[in-house]
C-alpha positions as CSV (number, residue, x, y, z in Angstrom):
1,M,0.0,0.0,0.0
2,T,1.4,3.4,-0.9
3,A,1.2,6.5,1.3
4,E,-2.2,8.2,1.3
5,P,-2.2,11.3,-0.9
6,V,-2.0,14.3,1.3
7,G,-4.5,16.5,-0.6
8,H,-7.1,13.7,-0.6
9,K,-6.9,12.7,3.1
10,A,-10.2,14.2,4.3
11,P,-12.4,12.8,1.4
12,L,-10.7,9.4,1.7
13,D,-11.1,9.3,5.5
14,E,-14.8,10.1,5.0
15,L,-15.1,7.5,2.3
16,R,-13.4,4.9,4.5
17,R,-15.9,5.7,7.4
18,R,-18.9,5.5,5.2
19,R,-17.7,2.3,3.5
20,A,-17.4,0.6,6.9
21,E,-20.9,1.8,7.9
22,L,-22.4,0.5,4.6
23,R,-20.7,-2.9,5.1
24,E,-22.0,-3.1,8.7
25,S,-25.5,-2.3,7.5
26,M,-25.2,-5.0,4.8
27,G,-24.1,-7.5,7.5
28,K,-27.2,-6.6,9.6
29,V,-29.5,-7.2,6.6
30,E,-27.8,-10.5,5.8
31,E,-28.2,-11.6,9.5
32,S,-31.9,-10.6,9.6
33,L,-32.6,-12.5,6.4
34,A,-31.1,-15.6,7.9
35,D,-33.3,-15.6,10.9
36,P,-36.1,-18.1,10.9
37,V,-39.5,-16.9,9.6
38,R,-41.8,-19.7,10.7
39,D,-42.6,-18.7,14.2
40,D,-43.2,-15.0,13.6
41,P,-43.4,-13.9,10.0
42,A,-44.6,-10.4,11.0
43,G,-41.7,-10.0,13.4
44,W,-39.3,-11.2,10.8
45,L,-40.6,-8.7,8.2
46,T,-40.3,-5.9,10.8
47,A,-36.7,-6.8,11.7
48,V,-35.7,-7.1,8.0
49,A,-37.5,-3.7,7.2
50,Q,-35.6,-2.0,10.0
51,C,-32.3,-3.3,8.8
52,L,-33.1,-2.3,5.2
53,L,-34.0,1.2,6.3
54,E,-30.6,1.6,7.9
55,L,-29.0,0.2,4.8
56,R,-30.9,2.6,2.6
57,D,-29.9,5.5,4.8
58,D,-26.2,4.4,4.6
59,F,-26.5,4.1,0.9
60,A,-27.9,7.6,0.6
61,E,-24.9,8.9,2.6
62,H,-22.7,7.0,0.2
63,L,-24.3,8.8,-2.7
64,E,-23.6,12.1,-1.0
65,V,-20.0,11.3,-0.4
66,T,-19.4,10.1,-3.9
67,E,-21.8,12.1,-6.2
68,G,-22.4,15.2,-4.0
69,P,-21.1,18.6,-5.0
70,D,-17.9,18.1,-3.0
71,G,-17.9,14.3,-3.5
72,L,-15.3,11.9,-4.3
73,Y,-16.2,11.6,-8.0
74,Q,-15.5,15.3,-8.6
75,D,-12.1,15.0,-7.0
76,L,-11.4,11.8,-8.7
77,L,-12.2,13.1,-12.2
78,A,-10.0,16.2,-11.5
79,T,-7.2,13.9,-10.5
80,A,-7.6,11.1,-13.0
81,P,-10.0,12.1,-15.9
82,R,-9.1,8.9,-17.7
83,L,-11.4,7.1,-15.2
84,A,-14.5,8.9,-16.4
85,A,-16.0,5.7,-17.8
86,A,-15.5,3.8,-14.5
87,V,-17.1,6.7,-12.6
88,N,-20.1,6.7,-15.0
89,R,-20.5,2.9,-14.4
90,L,-20.6,3.4,-10.7
91,K,-23.1,6.2,-11.1
92,S,-25.3,3.8,-13.2
93,E,-25.0,1.2,-10.5
94,H,-26.3,3.8,-8.0
95,H,-29.5,4.0,-10.1
96,L,-29.7,0.2,-10.1
97,V,-29.4,0.0,-6.4
98,D,-32.1,2.7,-6.0
99,E,-34.4,0.6,-8.3
100,A,-33.7,-2.5,-6.3
101,F,-34.6,-0.7,-3.0
102,D,-37.9,0.4,-4.7
103,R,-38.7,-3.2,-5.8
104,I,-37.9,-4.4,-2.3
105,R,-40.2,-1.9,-0.7
106,S,-43.0,-3.1,-2.9
107,L,-42.2,-6.7,-2.1
108,Q,-42.2,-5.9,1.7
109,A,-45.8,-4.7,1.3
110,S,-46.8,-7.8,-0.6
111,A,-45.1,-10.1,1.9
112,A,-46.9,-8.4,4.7
113,D,-50.2,-9.3,3.0
114,D,-49.1,-12.8,1.7
115,E,-46.5,-14.8,3.6
116,R,-45.8,-16.8,0.4
117,E,-44.0,-13.7,-0.9
118,I,-41.4,-13.9,1.8
119,D,-39.1,-16.1,-0.4
120,T,-39.3,-13.6,-3.2
121,L,-38.4,-10.8,-0.8
122,R,-35.5,-12.8,0.5
123,E,-34.2,-13.5,-3.0
124,S,-34.5,-9.8,-4.0
125,V,-32.7,-8.6,-0.9
126,T,-30.0,-11.2,-1.4
127,A,-29.6,-9.9,-5.0
128,L,-29.3,-6.3,-3.6
129,L,-26.6,-7.4,-1.2
130,A,-24.7,-9.0,-4.1
131,L,-25.1,-5.8,-6.2
132,L,-23.8,-3.7,-3.3
133,S,-20.9,-6.0,-2.7
134,R,-19.8,-5.8,-6.3
135,H,-20.3,-2.1,-6.3
136,R,-18.1,-1.6,-3.2
137,Q,-15.4,-3.7,-4.8
138,R,-15.5,-1.7,-8.1
139,G,-15.4,1.5,-6.1
140,S,-12.4,0.3,-4.1
141,D,-10.7,-0.6,-7.4
142,L,-11.4,2.8,-8.8
143,V,-10.0,4.6,-5.8
144,W,-6.9,2.4,-6.1
145,E,-6.6,3.2,-9.8
146,A,-6.9,6.9,-9.2
147,Y,-4.8,7.4,-6.1
148,A,-2.9,4.0,-5.7
149,F,-4.5,3.9,-2.2
150,D,-6.5,1.1,-0.6
151,V,-9.6,2.7,1.0
152,G,-10.2,-0.3,3.2
153,G,-13.0,0.4,5.7
154,E,-13.5,-3.1,6.8
155,T,-13.9,-3.7,10.6
């Protein structure tokens, strides 16, 4: 690992912190999905919904840190304009994640009315977690490519 670029320390520190929070939220969602449903489907749905809400909030913060007016992508493009295509891909993935959250919200309502929809909800949330995991890896690769610095953020 090379030394952290001095001019980028604050944005990268914020990115590292948000990255850890996002990963923690993903873990909570995964754990809630793994809990048994049989005894208390309504309680299971409530627990999953709470974890998903935290994940969505952390993802919204991720968007602010990356795409916001003083976000990482602005700095990254100024530092390494050659990476514009990769930045655009990550922005596109942000839209895919938002769409997945919207589908999941709809499935949560369906599952509350019909417990047979719980498996569909579980599959959709698992797909969201996979999408977020791949997105985090691509983002980490992009930061490395731009700054030759590992953002880490794992606890």
